[in-house]
C-alpha positions in Angstrom: 87.4 118.9 26.7 84.5 116.6 27.6 83.4 114.0 25.1 80.1 112.3 26.1 78.3 109.2 24.8 75.9 111.3 22.7 78.6 113.7 21.4 80.7 111.4 19.2 83.8 113.0 17.9 82.8 113.7 14.3 83.0 117.5 14.7 85.1 120.2 13.2 85.2 124.0 13.1 83.1 125.2 10.3 85.3 127.9 8.7 82.6 128.7 6.2 80.3 130.0 8.9 83.0 132.3 10.2 83.6 133.6 6.8 79.9 134.0 6.1 79.5 136.2 9.3 82.6 138.2 8.3 81.3 138.8 4.8 77.8 139.7 6.1 79.4 142.2 8.5 81.6 143.7 5.7 78.6 144.2 3.4 76.6 145.7 6.3 79.2 148.4 6.8 78.8 149.5 3.1 75.0 149.1 2.8 72.2 151.3 4.0 70.4 150.1 7.2 67.4 147.9 6.4 64.9 146.1 8.6 65.9 142.4 8.4 63.3 139.7 8.1 63.3 137.1 10.9 65.5 134.2 9.8 63.1 131.6 11.3 59.6 131.5 12.5 57.3 128.9 14.0 54.1 128.4 12.0 51.6 125.6 12.9 54.3 124.1 15.2 56.8 123.9 12.3 60.0 125.9 11.8 59.7 128.0 8.6 63.0 129.6 7.4 63.1 132.9 5.6 65.1 133.3 2.4 66.9 136.5 1.7 66.8 138.2 -1.7 69.4 135.8 -3.1 67.8 132.7 -1.8 70.1 132.1 1.2 68.8 130.7 4.4 70.1 129.4 7.7 71.9 126.1 7.0 70.2 122.8 8.0 72.7 121.3 10.5 70.6 118.3 11.2 72.9 116.5 8.8 75.7 116.8 11.3 74.6 113.9 13.6 75.8 110.3 13.3 74.9 108.9 9.9 73.3 112.3 9.0 71.2 112.0 12.2 69.3 109.1 10.6 70.6 106.3 12.8 71.3 106.0 16.6 74.9 105.9 17.8 75.7 102.2 18.0 76.8 100.4 21.2 79.9 98.6 19.8 80.9 95.5 21.8 83.9 95.7 24.1 87.0 93.6 22.9 89.6 94.7 25.5 89.6 96.6 28.8 92.5 98.7 30.0 92.8 99.3 33.8 94.1 102.5 35.2 97.8 102.4 35.9 100.3 104.7 37.5 102.7 106.7 35.3 102.7 106.7 31.5 99.7 104.8 30.1 100.5 105.7 26.5 101.8 102.2 25.6 99.0 100.3 27.4 96.3 102.2 25.6 98.0 102.2 22.2 98.7 98.5 22.5 94.9 97.9 23.1 94.1 100.1 20.1 96.6 98.2 17.9 95.1 94.9 19.0 91.5 95.9 18.1 92.8 97.4 14.8 93.8 93.8 13.7 90.3 92.3 14.4 87.9 91.8 11.4 85.2 94.3 10.7 81.7 93.2 11.5 78.7 93.7 9.2 78.2 97.3 10.5 81.8 98.2 9.9 83.1 98.0 13.4 86.0 96.0 14.9 85.3 96.6 18.6 85.6 98.9 21.6 88.5 99.5 23.9 87.1 100.2 27.4 89.2 102.4 29.7 88.4 101.7 33.4 87.7 104.5 35.8 90.7 106.4 36.8 93.4 108.7 35.5 95.5 107.7 32.4 98.6 109.8 31.8 99.6 110.1 28.2 103.1 111.4 27.7 102.9 111.3 23.9 100.0 110.8 21.5 97.4 108.1 20.9 96.8 107.1 17.3 93.9 105.4 15.7 94.7 104.5 12.1 92.2 101.7 11.2 88.4 101.9 10.7 85.8 100.6 13.1 87.5 101.4 16.5 85.8 102.9 19.5 87.7 104.3 22.5 85.3 104.4 25.4 85.7 105.6 28.9 83.8 104.8 32.1 82.3 108.2 32.7 83.0 111.9 32.9 84.8 113.7 35.8 86.8 112.6 38.9 84.8 109.4 39.2 85.1 108.5 35.6 87.9 108.2 33.0 90.4 111.0 32.6 93.1 110.9 29.9 95.7 113.5 31.0 98.0 114.8 28.3 101.3 115.4 30.1 103.4 116.1 27.0 105.3 119.4 26.8 104.5 120.0 23.1 101.2 120.9 21.5 100.6 117.7 19.7 97.0 116.5 19.4 96.3 114.1 22.3 94.2 111.6 20.2 94.8 111.6 16.5 92.6 109.7 14.0 94.0 109.4 10.5 94.3 107.0 7.5 96.7 107.3 4.6 96.7 110.4 2.5 96.2 108.6 -0.8 93.2 110.5 -2.0 93.0 110.7 -5.8 91.1 113.6 -7.3 89.8 113.6 -10.9 89.7 116.6 -13.2 87.5 119.4 -11.9 84.1 120.2 -13.4 82.9 123.8 -13.3 79.6 124.7 -11.6 77.6 126.5 -14.2 75.0 128.2 -12.0 75.6 132.0 -11.6 74.8 131.8 -7.9 74.2 128.9 -5.5 72.6 130.1 -2.2 73.5 128.8 1.3 71.6 125.6 2.1 71.0 124.5 -1.5 71.8 120.9 -2.3 71.4 121.0 -6.1 73.4 122.6 -8.8 74.6 122.1 -12.4 78.0 121.3 -13.7 79.6 121.4 -17.2 79.3 117.7 -17.9 77.8 115.3 -15.4 78.2 112.3 -17.7 81.4 111.4 -15.8 79.6 111.2 -12.5 77.2 108.7 -11.0 75.0 108.4 -7.9 77.1 107.3 -5.0 80.2 109.1 -6.1 82.2 111.0 -3.5 83.0 114.6 -4.6 84.8 117.6 -3.4 83.1 121.0 -4.1 85.7 123.8 -4.1 84.9 127.4 -3.5 88.0 129.4 -4.6 89.4 132.2 -2.4 89.8 134.9 -5.0 91.4 138.4 -4.6 87.9 140.0 -5.1 86.4 138.0 -2.3 89.3 138.7 0.1 89.1 142.5 -0.8 85.4 142.6 -0.1 85.9 140.9 3.2 88.5 143.5 4.1 91.0 140.8 5.0 93.7 141.6 2.5 95.7 143.1 5.4 95.2 143.4 9.1 97.5 144.2 12.0 98.6 147.6 10.6 102.1 148.9 10.2 105.1 147.1 8.8 103.9 143.8 10.5 100.6 143.9 8.6 99.6 140.5 7.2 96.6 139.3 5.4 95.0 136.6 3.2 96.3 135.8 -0.2 94.3 134.6 -3.2 94.2 130.8 -3.2 95.2 130.3 0.4 91.7 129.8 1.9 89.7 127.8 -0.6 86.6 126.3 1.1 86.0 122.6 0.3 82.8 120.6 0.9 83.0 116.8 1.1 79.8 115.4 -0.3 78.2 112.3 -1.9 76.0 112.5 -5.0 72.4 111.2 -4.4 70.8 112.0 -7.7 71.6 113.2 -11.2 69.2 114.8 -13.7 71.0 115.8 -16.9 73.9 118.0 -15.7 72.2 118.8 -12.4 73.5 116.9 -9.4 72.0 116.5 -5.9 74.2 116.1 -2.9 73.6 114.4 0.4 74.0 117.6 2.5 73.5 121.3 1.7 76.2 123.9 1.2 77.0 126.2 4.1 78.6 128.9 1.9 77.2 130.4 -1.3 78.9 129.7 -4.6 79.1 133.0 -6.6 80.6 133.6 -10.0 81.5 137.1 -8.8 84.0 135.3 -6.5 85.1 132.6 -8.8 82.1 130.3 -8.7 82.7 126.7 -7.8 84.3 123.5 -9.0 83.5 119.8 -8.5 86.0 116.8 -8.4 85.1 113.2 -8.0 87.6 111.4 -5.8 88.7 107.9 -4.7 90.3 107.5 -1.2 91.2 103.8 -0.6 92.8 104.3 2.8 90.3 106.7 4.3 89.1 105.4 7.6 85.6 105.7 9.1 83.4 104.5 12.0 85.6 105.9 14.7 84.2 106.8 18.2 85.7 108.5 21.2 83.2 108.6 24.0 82.3 108.8 27.7 85.6 110.2 28.9 87.4 113.4 29.7 90.5 114.8 28.1 92.7 117.1 30.1 96.0 118.9 29.3 98.5 119.8 31.9 
């Protein structure tokens, strides 16, 4: 796993894309062949996206960059340097992380950077970052750079970033639109008076029996060992921030990557507070290797 300066760690597997492809394939097997429209075209040197009959289009993933791709990745000042050592380096690196975690946050929300020198750092356990504003930076990729080598015999995550799980969800509001296409960032709820601009919300798309059946994933494997998805096990959740409210219509900071359809249970919105959630974490310019 290589993590470079320009590919900061804020990345995750987008389950919704996988499910979207599976659902499209499932429907394609039942429908008559049609000539699809091109999903994107270049007109006057601009990308123009094609909508399908329901208004879905390819999601705009430009929001996935640092600060929604609107700001450059900062060069956070170095507070401590860890030289390469022989043997287990877990304690040395973790002690440096713990030291920076106690430093005050600056005006941009960072405490400082831990710089790992060139060389190999064996980690027998797990490195943990549990405070906001910390950057773990290596001195390059490859043999002549910084390599963190996971030597543990279990399958624990090599570097874990986490705060406290004290998220408080408020009562869910129901999305009132019959269908919300992929890439839309506006929709209406039952009563937006309890919400305000700047609120953090969770948008939940339920995993209903009807949806699972249409995907053909109620069972797979065959025989007595056949397993499958159960209703309620794979709800999709979008973490968003409200940027505008007009009556009961709310606008969110990034579009949805899976449609909300009342045929499959619609959608629900919950405002939340998360006091111990951490942010502004970077892991950069180093290589992670597992033995």
